[in-house]
N, C-alpha and C positions, 0 to 999 in steps of 0.2 A: 338755519343752521342748527342741528342739536347740541344741545347743551354740554358744555365742556366740564362743568365741575358742578358742587353742589352749592356754588354761590351765584350760579349764572342766573340771569332773570330774562323774563320777557316784557317787552313796553307794551303795556296797556294802551289802548285808543287815546286815553287822557294824558298819556306821557309818565304813568306810574309805573316804576319795576315791580315786576311780581316774581318771585322764584319759579323756577321750574318744577322744584320739586320740595315737597315738605312732608309735614307728620300729620295725618289724621287721627281724631281722638274719638272717635264713632265707637260706643260700647266699650269706652275706658271708664273705669268706676273713678268716680270721685274721690279726694282725698289722696292716699300714697301712691295709687296707682297712675292715676293723672299727673301729680307733681312728679313722679319719678320718670315717665315715660317722656314727659314734655323736657325736663332738665337733661336727661340723657340724650336726646334728639339735639338739642343747641351745643349741648358738649362735643356731639360728634359733627357739628358744622352746619347741621340743618338750621336755617334762617326764617322758615314758614311754618305755621302753625295754624291749623283749621280746627274748631269747634261749632258749636251750635248750643242756641239755648234749650232745645228738647233734649240735648246729652245730658242734661244736667252735671257738667263737668266743669263748668266756666270757672268755677272757684279755685278748683285744683288746678285747671290750667294756667289760671293765671300766678299762682305759687310758683308753678314749676318753670313759668315764664321769668319771674324775677330771679329765683334761684340760678337759673341757667344762664342769664345775663350778667348776673356776679361772678359765676364760676368761670365764663369766658370773657368776661373782662369787654364786653359789648354794650353797645347803647340801644335803647328802645328803636330808635330809627333804623337800627341795621335788621330788623326783624318785620315779619309781614305776617299780622294777625288776623285771621277770619272769624267772623261768627255769621249767624243766621235767625231771623225772624221766623217765630213758629206761627203755624197757619190760625190759632186763636188771637195773634196779635195783628192780622192783617188788616187794620184799620187805619187812618192815617194818624190820628192823635196816638193811637195805641201801639203803632209801628215805632213812631219818636219815643214813645216811652219804653219800649222792650229794647231799642237800642241803648237807652241810658241805664236800663236795668243790667244788661250785657256788660256794659263796661264798669258798673260798679261791681258787678261780680267777677269780673276779671281784674279789677284793680289797674285799668288802663285809661287813659285821658281820651284816647282815638282807637278805631279801629282802621286797619289798611283796606278791608273789605267786607262790605256787609251785603248778605244776600237772602233774598226772598227764598225759604227752605223749598216751597210746593207752590204750583200756580192753582191756589184754590179758586174756582169758578167765581166771578164777580167781586172777588175781594183784592185779587193781587194789583189793579190799577191804582186805587186808593193808598195803597201800601209802597206803590212806587212814586206818587205823589211825595210822599213823606221822605221817602230814602232821598230824591233830587232836592229836596228842601235839606237835609241833613248833608249832602254833597255840595249843594251851593254856599252852604254857611259855613263851610271847611271843617266840617266835624268830622268827616268820614273820608278816605283819601280815593277809594272807588267804590264803585257800587254794582251789584250783579244780580243774577236770577241763578236758582238750582232747580233742575228737573223739568226745565221748561222744554217742549217740544216745539217744532217750527212754528205750528198755527198759534202757540202760547205766544211766541215772541213777537210774531205778525202783528197780532191784536195787539200788545204792548207796544209796538213800535206806532201804530197808529196815533196815539195821545202823547207818547213819551217826550219830554223835552232833552232826555239825556238817554243815549243808548246804553245798555247795559255793557259795563266792561267786561263781564264773565259769566258764563253758565256753566255751572258744575253738573255734570251728571253722571249716572252710572254709565261706566265705558270699561271696555274690555275686551278680548279677542273672541269672545263669543257674542259681544253688543258691539259692534264696530261704528254704529252712526254716522255712517258716511254723508247720508244726505244732511243730517243735522249740522255735523262738523263743516260742510261746503258752506250752509247757509250763515253760521255763525262767521266765518272767514269773510264772507262777502261783506258782513255789515261789522267787521272788526271787532266781533265779540271774541274773547278768548275761550277755548272750550279747555276745561278741566275734568278730569277722571276721579269720582268716587267708586270704591270699591274695584280697584284697578286689577286686584288679583280675584276677583269673583268670589271673594271669601275663601279663598283656598281651594276652591273647587277644580281649579285648572292646574294644579301644581305636579299633579301626574300624567299630565297630556304628553304624549309621546314625540308629538312634533317640537312641544318646547323643549322636552329633556334632550332631544337629538340636537337641537340647535345650541342649547346650553353646554352640552358636551365638548362641542368645537371650540366653545371658548372658555371653557373651565368655569360657566357660571351656571345656576339654577334655573330652574323656569321662571321663579318671581323676576329674577334680574332680569331675566329676555323679556317678560311681559312689560317691565317698567322700562327697558331701554327703547322698545316698541313705542308704547305712550310718547316718549320724548322725540322720538325720530320722527313721530306723527305731529310733532309740536301739539302736544295735548299736555299740559301739566297736570302732575299727577300727585296724591297725598296719600302713600299707604299707610294703614294702620299698623301699629306694633306695640307690645310693653315690654318687649323682651329686648335687652340689649344689645345681643349679637345680632337679631333680625333688623332691627332699628339701624346697626352700621352695615349690616349685608344688603339691606334693601338700598341703601346710597351707593354702593359701591358699582355703579353701573355708567360710570364715565370713562373706562379703559378699554371699551370694546365698540365695535358700530356694526350694527346688522346690514346684511347685503340686501338689495332690491329682491333678489328673489326670496329671501329669508323673510322680509317683511311681509312679500307679496303671500308667502305659506300660513305665516300667522294671522293675516287679513282672511284667508279662505277658512279660519275656525270658525266665523261668524254663523251664528244661527238666530241672530236678533233674539237672544234668549237672556230673559232679565233675572236677577236673584232678589232685586227689591221689586217694590211696587211700582206698576204703569202708572207715569203722570197723568193719562186721560181716564185712570179708573181708580183713586183710591179714595177712602172714608175716613179719612183722619184730621 
């Protein structure tokens, strides 16, 4: 069932509820920009915020969370906060330390979801053991990975005691990741989209515009609706209040099977971000 509203959640395989829709803060500047976009999102009903150590905006994100909670009159347990360990910290001890440092910067006692940001060869298994320890000790509600291809997941699952709850990957109509999505479903791993709007490159697409006109919606709203109907968690980024509000205005229409198919056909296996099999950072 597609999400009915901004508060709707999907149950991860360990029973934790994760909102289908959230705010990503990639490339959001620390300080006022991060504080304001996070606070604004919470004010408009967002309950999921996604950051990462490498974004260098965890302090501002944390302040935005505190201000947003206060303004909305909600408690920490009503929010779902994600961060990610960076590649240079993918050892066992260093991943645990990185988690503690992220918490400190965010000013939080725990994260709802902690992700391995990239599958650095020969390093992610040590980090995963650290994640399992954090999880078993009850210090994080859910653990997962980001940018993992099927073969990375297969490799991880050979030794893992805990199956990742989430795999956050580049996902949009030009990169539909059908095989990966099917593999994740089969193993109970929730797929999550980063860069769902392809960094704006799809907004003038004629197919998306035409479908949007029928519903009085923008191309961005059509894409985000497509994500949700494909049962993919999505975290569009914006720093502008009207965009933050508009992005979330996707719960009052439903795409037909034919329209979903037309959007699927836009796939070109085209990435705007690095290929997880070929990155050097």
